[in-house]
C-alpha positions in Angstrom: 10.8 -25.8 57.9 12.6 -27.7 55.3 11.7 -27.4 51.6 10.2 -30.9 51.5 7.9 -30.2 54.5 6.8 -26.9 53.0 6.0 -28.6 49.7 4.0 -31.3 51.4 2.1 -28.7 53.5 1.4 -26.7 50.3 0.0 -29.8 48.5 -2.1 -30.6 51.5 -3.5 -27.1 51.7 -4.3 -27.0 48.0 -6.1 -30.4 48.2 -8.1 -29.2 51.2 -9.2 -26.1 49.4 -10.3 -28.1 46.4 -12.3 -30.5 48.5 -13.8 -27.5 50.4 -14.9 -25.8 47.2 -16.2 -29.0 45.7 -18.2 -29.7 48.9 -19.6 -26.2 49.0 -20.7 -26.4 45.4 -22.2 -29.9 45.9 -24.3 -28.9 48.9 -25.3 -25.6 47.2 -26.6 -27.5 44.2 -28.3 -30.1 46.4 -30.1 -27.4 48.4 -31.2 -25.6 45.2 -32.6 -28.9 43.8 -34.6 -29.5 47.1 -36.0 -25.9 47.0 -37.0 -26.5 43.4 -38.7 -29.8 44.3 -40.6 -28.0 47.1 -41.7 -25.2 44.8 -42.9 -27.6 42.1 -44.8 -29.7 44.8 -46.4 -26.5 46.2 -47.6 -25.3 42.8 -48.7 -28.7 41.6 -51.0 -29.2 44.6 -52.4 -25.6 44.6 -55.8 -25.2 43.0 
């Protein structure tokens, strides 16, 4: 591999890792919000 190709691959890999981490955190937060909504709904309808 030439230095240019290695640098491009490194940049691509770094970008992919950032997107992966951001995606994981987004869906984790989204899931926690939905669990919170379900818990609030359960306790608000409970007598």
